[in-house]
C-alpha positions in Angstrom: 73.9 -34.5 9.2 75.4 -32.9 6.4 72.2 -31.1 6.4 71.9 -29.7 10.4 75.5 -28.7 9.0 74.2 -26.8 6.8 71.5 -24.6 8.4 74.4 -23.9 11.3 76.4 -22.5 8.7 73.6 -20.4 7.8 72.3 -19.1 11.0 75.9 -18.5 12.2 76.3 -16.6 9.0 72.9 -14.3 9.1 74.1 -14.0 12.6 77.1 -12.4 11.3 75.5 -10.4 8.9 72.9 -8.8 11.5 75.2 -8.4 14.2 77.4 -6.5 12.0 74.5 -4.3 10.4 73.7 -3.6 14.1 77.0 -2.9 15.3 77.6 -0.6 12.4 74.4 1.3 12.7 74.8 1.5 16.3 77.8 2.9 15.8 76.0 5.6 13.9 73.6 6.6 16.5 73.1 9.2 18.9 74.0 7.0 21.4 77.3 7.9 20.7 77.8 11.5 21.8 79.1 13.6 18.9 77.0 16.3 19.9 75.6 17.4 23.8 74.4 20.3 24.9 72.4 22.1 27.9 70.2 24.9 28.0 70.5 27.8 30.1 68.2 31.0 31.6 69.8 34.2 32.2 67.7 34.9 35.5 66.6 32.7 38.4 62.8 33.1 37.7 60.5 34.8 35.6 58.2 37.6 36.4 55.3 39.0 33.8 56.1 41.5 31.4 60.4 40.7 32.0 62.8 40.2 29.0 65.7 37.7 29.3 67.6 35.3 27.6 67.9 31.1 26.7 71.2 29.9 25.8 71.7 26.2 24.6 75.7 25.7 25.0 76.5 22.2 22.6 80.1 20.5 22.3 81.2 18.6 19.0 83.4 15.7 20.4 87.2 16.2 19.0 87.9 15.4 16.0 84.4 16.2 14.1 82.5 18.9 13.2 78.5 19.7 12.7 76.8 21.7 9.8 76.7 25.6 10.8 73.2 27.3 10.5 74.3 28.3 7.3 72.4 28.6 3.8 75.8 26.6 2.5 75.2 24.0 4.8 73.8 20.8 3.4 72.2 19.5 6.9 72.2 23.4 8.7 72.3 23.2 13.0 68.5 23.9 13.8 67.1 24.9 17.3 63.3 24.9 18.1 61.9 26.4 21.4 58.8 25.2 22.4 57.3 26.9 25.4 53.9 27.6 27.4 51.4 30.4 25.7 52.5 32.8 28.4 56.1 32.8 27.0 57.3 33.9 23.9 60.6 33.9 21.9 62.3 35.6 19.1 64.5 34.1 16.2 67.8 31.8 17.8 70.8 33.8 17.2 73.3 31.3 15.9 77.1 32.3 15.9 79.4 32.6 13.1 80.6 30.0 11.3 83.8 28.7 10.5 84.6 27.6 7.0 86.5 25.0 6.5 87.5 22.0 3.6 88.0 18.8 5.0 90.2 17.2 2.1 91.6 18.4 -1.4 88.5 18.0 -3.5 85.6 19.5 -1.5 85.0 23.1 -1.5 84.8 25.1 2.0 81.8 24.1 4.3 80.3 26.5 7.0 80.6 24.3 10.0 80.3 24.4 13.9 83.5 23.1 16.1 84.2 22.3 19.7 81.8 24.4 22.1 79.7 27.1 20.6 76.2 28.9 22.0 72.9 29.7 20.4 70.9 32.1 22.3 67.0 33.4 22.0 65.8 36.3 23.8 62.2 35.5 25.8 59.3 37.5 27.0 56.7 36.9 29.8 53.6 38.1 28.9 52.6 40.5 31.4 48.8 38.6 32.1 51.0 35.3 32.9 49.8 33.6 35.9 52.6 32.2 38.8 53.8 28.7 38.5 55.8 26.0 37.5 57.1 26.4 34.1 58.9 24.2 30.8 60.5 25.5 28.6 62.0 22.6 25.8 64.8 23.2 23.2 65.6 20.8 20.4 68.7 21.3 18.6 69.0 19.0 15.2 72.5 18.5 14.0 74.3 16.6 11.2 78.1 15.4 12.6 81.0 14.2 10.4 84.4 13.5 10.9 86.9 14.7 7.8 84.9 12.7 4.9 83.1 10.6 6.9 79.4 11.9 7.5 76.5 10.6 10.4 72.7 10.1 10.7 71.1 13.7 12.2 70.7 13.9 15.9 68.0 15.6 17.5 68.5 16.5 21.3 65.7 17.5 23.3 66.8 19.9 26.7 64.5 21.2 29.1 64.9 23.6 31.7 62.6 24.4 33.9 62.2 27.9 36.3 59.2 29.8 38.4 56.8 32.8 36.8 57.4 34.4 39.9 54.2 37.1 40.8 55.1 40.8 40.3 57.5 42.5 42.4 58.8 39.8 43.0 62.7 39.7 43.3 65.1 38.1 40.2 69.1 37.6 40.6 70.6 36.7 37.3 72.3 33.4 37.1 75.0 31.9 34.4 77.0 35.0 34.0 79.8 33.1 32.1 77.3 32.6 29.3 75.5 35.7 29.2 77.3 38.4 30.9 79.9 37.3 28.0 77.9 38.3 25.0 77.8 42.1 25.7 79.7 45.1 25.5 81.6 47.4 23.2 84.8 46.9 24.0 84.7 42.4 24.4 82.8 43.1 20.8 85.5 44.9 19.3 88.2 42.7 21.0 86.6 39.6 19.5 86.2 41.0 15.8 89.7 42.0 16.1 91.3 38.6 17.3 89.4 36.6 14.5 91.6 39.1 11.8 94.9 39.0 10.2 97.0 41.8 10.6 96.3 43.9 7.6 92.3 43.8 8.3 93.0 44.6 11.7 94.5 47.5 10.6 92.0 48.4 8.0 89.0 47.9 10.5 90.3 51.0 13.1 91.5 53.2 10.4 87.6 52.7 9.3 86.9 53.3 13.0 88.4 56.6 13.9 86.8 57.6 10.0 83.7 57.4 11.7 84.8 58.8 15.3 85.8 62.1 13.4 82.1 62.7 12.9 81.1 62.3 16.3 80.0 65.6 18.2 83.0 65.9 20.5 85.0 67.2 17.2 83.1 69.2 16.0 84.2 72.2 18.2 87.9 71.9 16.4 86.7 72.3 12.7 86.2 76.1 12.9 89.7 76.1 14.6 91.3 74.1 12.7 90.3 76.4 9.9 91.4 79.7 11.4 94.9 78.5 12.8 95.8 76.4 9.6 94.4 79.4 7.3 96.9 82.2 9.1 100.1 80.1 8.5 100.5 81.5 4.7 102.2 78.3 3.5 101.6 78.4 -0.6 103.9 75.6 -1.0 102.8 72.2 -1.4 105.6 70.9 0.7 104.9 73.0 3.8 101.5 72.5 3.8 101.6 68.8 4.0 104.2 69.3 6.7 101.9 71.4 8.6 98.8 69.3 8.6 101.2 65.6 9.2 102.7 67.6 12.1 99.2 68.1 13.0 97.9 64.5 13.0 101.2 63.3 14.4 100.1 65.1 17.6 97.1 63.5 17.4 98.3 60.0 17.1 101.0 61.1 20.0 97.9 61.8 22.4 96.4 58.5 21.8 99.5 56.5 22.5 100.8 58.2 25.3 96.8 58.7 27.2 95.9 55.5 26.1 98.9 53.8 28.1 97.9 55.6 30.6 94.2 54.7 30.5 95.5 51.1 30.2 97.9 51.8 33.5 94.7 52.9 35.5 91.4 51.0 34.3 89.8 53.6 33.6 87.8 54.9 30.3 89.6 56.9 28.0 87.7 60.2 28.2 87.0 60.3 32.1 90.0 61.9 33.3 90.0 64.5 30.5 87.0 65.4 31.5 88.5 66.7 34.8 88.5 70.2 36.1 92.4 70.0 36.1 92.8 68.7 32.4 89.7 71.0 31.1 91.2 74.2 32.7 94.5 72.9 31.0 93.5 72.9 27.4 91.3 76.2 27.8 95.3 77.5 29.2 96.8 76.3 25.9 93.8 77.3 23.8 94.5 81.5 25.1 98.2 80.9 24.9 97.8 80.4 21.2 94.7 82.8 20.6 97.3 85.8 22.4 99.9 84.2 19.3 96.7 85.2 17.1 96.8 88.6 18.2 99.9 89.4 17.8 101.6 89.3 21.6 104.1 87.0 20.7 105.0 84.2 18.4 105.6 80.9 19.4 108.7 79.0 18.6 110.1 75.6 18.0 112.8 74.3 19.8 115.9 74.6 17.9 116.0 70.8 17.2 113.0 71.1 15.4 113.4 74.7 13.8 116.7 72.8 12.3 115.0 70.8 10.1 111.6 72.7 9.6 113.5 75.5 8.2 112.7 77.5 11.4 109.1 77.6 10.9 107.1 78.2 14.5 103.8 76.9 12.9 105.5 73.4 12.9 105.3 73.8 16.9 101.8 75.4 17.0 100.8 72.8 14.6 101.8 69.7 16.9 99.9 71.7 19.7 96.9 71.9 17.9 97.2 68.1 17.5 97.9 67.0 21.0 94.6 69.4 21.8 92.4 67.8 19.6 93.6 64.6 20.9 92.1 65.5 24.4 89.1 66.9 22.7 88.0 63.8 21.2 88.5 61.9 23.9 85.0 61.6 25.6 83.7 60.4 22.5 86.5 58.1 21.6 86.9 56.7 25.2 84.8 53.4 24.8 86.3 52.2 21.1 89.7 53.2 23.0 88.6 50.9 25.9 88.2 47.8 24.1 91.2 48.7 21.6 93.6 48.9 24.5 92.1 45.4 26.5 92.8 43.7 22.6 96.9 45.3 23.1 97.4 44.6 26.4 95.8 40.1 25.7 98.8 40.6 22.9 101.5 42.0 25.5 103.5 43.7 22.4 103.8 47.5 23.4 105.2 47.4 19.2 101.8 46.4 18.4 99.9 48.6 20.6 101.8 51.5 18.4 101.1 50.0 15.2 97.3 49.5 16.2 96.8 53.0 18.0 98.9 54.6 15.1 96.0 52.6 12.5 93.1 54.3 14.8 94.6 58.5 14.9 95.5 58.1 11.5 92.0 57.4 10.9 90.6 59.9 13.1 93.3 62.2 11.7 92.4 62.1 7.8 89.6 64.5 7.8 91.3 66.9 9.5 94.3 66.8 7.7 92.4 67.6 4.5 90.8 70.2 6.1 94.3 71.9 7.6 96.1 71.1 4.1 93.1 72.9 2.4 92.6 76.0 4.7 96.6 76.0 4.3 96.2 77.1 1.3 93.7 79.8 1.3 94.4 82.6 -0.4 95.1 85.1 2.8 98.2 87.3 1.6 99.0 91.1 2.6 96.9 92.8 5.5 94.6 89.4 4.8 96.6 87.9 6.9 96.2 90.3 10.1 92.4 90.1 10.2 92.3 86.4 9.4 94.8 85.7 12.5 92.7 87.7 14.4 89.2 86.1 13.7 91.4 82.7 14.5 92.1 84.3 17.9 88.5 85.1 18.5 87.7 81.3 17.7 90.5 80.1 19.7 89.0 82.1 23.0 85.4 80.6 22.0 87.1 77.1 21.9 88.4 78.0 25.3 85.2 79.3 26.8 83.4 76.2 25.2 85.7 73.6 27.5 85.8 76.2 30.2 81.5 75.8 30.5 81.1 72.3 32.6 83.3 74.2 35.2 81.7 77.8 35.5 78.7 78.9 37.5 76.0 78.1 35.3 74.9 82.5 35.4 78.1 83.0 33.8 78.5 79.7 31.7 75.3 80.7 29.3 76.8 83.3 28.1 80.6 82.5 27.9 81.2 81.4 24.2 78.5 84.2 23.1 80.4 86.8 24.5 83.5 85.9 22.4 81.2 85.8 19.6 79.5 89.3 20.7 83.4 90.5 20.9 84.8 89.3 18.0 82.2 90.6 15.8 82.4 93.6 17.0 85.3 93.8 16.7 85.8 92.6 12.8 82.6 94.6 12.0 83.2 98.2 13.3 87.6 98.1 14.8 89.6 96.3 12.6 91.5 98.3 10.2 93.6 95.8 8.3 90.1 95.5 5.6 89.2 98.7 5.1 91.8 99.3 2.8 89.5 97.5 0.5 86.0 98.3 0.1 85.4 94.5 -0.8 87.7 93.3 2.1 85.4 96.2 4.4 81.8 94.5 3.3 83.7 90.8 3.6 84.8 92.2 7.6 81.7 93.8 8.0 79.1 91.0 7.0 81.4 88.4 8.8 81.1 90.3 12.3 77.2 90.6 12.2 76.9 87.2 11.7 78.9 86.4 14.3 76.6 88.8 16.3 73.8 87.3 15.6 74.5 83.6 16.2 76.2 85.5 19.6 73.2 87.0 20.4 70.8 83.5 19.5 72.9 81.8 21.7 72.9 83.9 24.4 69.3 83.7 24.4 67.7 81.4 27.1 66.3 78.0 25.5 62.4 76.9 26.2 62.6 73.9 28.6 60.0 72.1 26.6 60.2 68.0 26.1 62.6 68.2 29.0 62.5 64.9 31.2 61.7 65.3 35.1 64.7 63.1 36.7 64.9 61.9 40.2 68.0 62.0 42.8 69.3 58.7 43.0 69.4 56.8 45.6 69.1 52.3 45.7 66.1 52.2 47.9 64.5 54.2 45.0 65.3 51.9 42.1 65.3 48.8 44.3 60.8 50.0 45.1 60.6 50.4 41.4 62.1 47.3 40.1 59.4 45.8 43.0 56.7 47.6 41.3 57.9 45.8 37.6 59.3 49.5 36.3 62.1 49.4 34.4 64.7 52.3 35.2 67.2 54.6 33.2 70.0 55.7 35.8 71.5 58.9 34.3 75.7 59.3 35.7 76.4 63.3 34.9 78.6 66.1 36.1 79.3 69.7 35.5 82.6 69.7 34.4 81.6 66.8 31.9 81.1 68.4 28.2 79.7 65.7 26.5 76.8 65.4 29.5 75.3 68.4 29.0 75.4 67.5 24.8 73.5 64.6 25.4 71.5 66.9 28.0 70.5 69.5 25.3 70.1 67.1 22.3 69.0 63.5 22.0 67.5 63.8 26.5 65.5 67.3 24.8 64.4 65.3 21.7 60.5 64.7 22.1 61.1 61.4 20.3 63.4 60.2 23.1 61.3 61.8 25.6 58.0 60.5 24.6 60.1 56.7 24.8 61.2 57.4 28.6 58.0 58.1 29.4 57.3 54.6 30.4 60.8 54.7 32.8 61.2 55.5 35.7 64.4 58.1 35.1 67.1 58.7 38.3 70.3 60.6 38.1 73.4 60.8 39.6 75.1 64.0 39.5 79.3 63.3 40.1 80.3 66.6 39.7 81.8 66.6 43.6 84.5 63.0 43.3 84.6 63.0 47.0 80.9 62.4 47.3 80.7 58.7 49.2 77.0 58.1 47.6 78.7 58.4 44.1 81.7 56.9 44.4 79.2 53.9 46.4 76.8 54.6 42.7 79.9 54.1 40.9 81.4 50.9 42.0 77.9 49.4 42.0 77.5 50.2 38.6 81.1 49.8 37.6 80.8 53.5 36.4 84.3 54.3 34.7 83.6 57.4 33.0 81.1 59.9 32.6 78.4 60.3 30.5 76.9 57.0 31.5 73.7 56.2 30.8 72.5 52.9 32.4 69.1 51.1 31.5 68.0 48.3 34.0 65.0 45.8 33.1 61.5 45.1 34.7 63.2 42.4 37.1 66.1 44.7 38.3 68.2 43.4 36.3 70.9 46.0 34.1 70.5 45.2 30.6 73.8 45.8 29.9 73.8 45.3 25.8 72.4 48.8 26.1 74.6 50.6 28.5 75.8 53.6 26.8 79.4 55.5 27.8 79.8 58.6 26.2 77.9 60.6 23.3 75.3 59.4 21.3 72.5 60.7 18.8 68.7 60.7 19.4 68.4 57.4 17.0 70.7 55.2 19.3 69.3 56.5 22.4 65.7 55.4 21.3 67.7 51.8 19.7 68.7 51.1 23.7 65.8 51.8 24.6 63.7 49.4 22.6 66.5 47.0 23.8 65.8 48.0 27.3 62.3 47.6 27.5 
């Protein structure tokens, strides 16, 4: 009897130990569902030669974390994709890790918490046969809770789709997952949202510095030199005051027009390129030019004069800064859009002012240095008269430049050359203030002849080599291109758009860009007539709020949002967008 009792006790002990072991093992198995995931595609079906995206959205249970895809992680997350031979994938793109320390004894580790998404770009072989296909994915993770970690898990995922025949219609799906990952504005917002205030200001200042070297700024460089070199201020305090006022005008432009753009919900550069605004800019530039020729003197209001020792140059510098802000607007429009969206989410006018001031300060820093240097140039005596008149011609040239988009083609091509030729002739042969000095006369004649040569060179018609063959846009033509499996480029342009002309005369004439675009069907929307119903329909269809805009559509008939161009880009950037679209 006692022997039976001992056997029963031993059996109970073994069963208890085994049960505990199994209980502990069960708690640490994938059945606990610490990590769950699902795979998604960006389109409802695939076609030969199509590009598409795969997304794996994973969710980590509250209170847990997993190792991120980072070299410092002990067990990094890893996504492996297995697809039929006719489908290939690029390396997965993982989200940025969050670094956290989970006790006082451990260093910060790269982890993922909550919901995160991994993307992978796929492509279908042009010889792929139609039919049902399955794309398999395996997500390997290791979950932890504070300092306690669990055995690695492996989630098997699958998504089924069809490979359709070439020319079959394809629709985008899962927009909440894929559309939120594209666009320059949303990227800027997300970067700012993750950064502390000091880093936000530094980022925007640096972004402003980069924008100061975009093509929209180039016309104001000679104008800045010419204007400030005529002020005749030698004392450092006055020079700093003028240059600072110049940058202040720039900052005011972005504070005011930025608020208007946010209210209207349109691209910042669009309104600044409309004919009324272009004419207004030209009128102000001509008014400044006439003051350089001595017809009158610009006077600041009395309250400004009393604070600036009566120097009228302060008012002129402020006006120049206001003009410069409008001139640069087309190049900085997409950035301002993203910043305005972020400011709107904050709901703080003060923060909006501070952030825009940081961007304007970066944009104005090179111009501040240029203005300060120009104001210190040694131009005393009779030289002042000649330099002021040269600055007047520069201002007239800038006015002509802004009128080009709204002038007839037969006149527009000669607008700037005529001003250069007139200024060159005047300085070389008619300006009397420089004749008293042999050196001055020689310099004036050399400068005038140089302006003459440049003016004549600009007036000579450019050869039409390497021009792209654009077709008028029509929805039916774009649809036909999609049915035939051809990628498409749609260029939104207008005669009143200054940056559109720079894009046409620059990247769109680059032989490398022309060759790269040879595999696309090219369509152009001419938005010169803003009342054209067809133009308005196209703008609504592609959500175009400003010009220029270049839309890339893949062989499936869907826009490649990440390749969209808003504003000016150089040839190198254009080629990157072309590669991303095909």
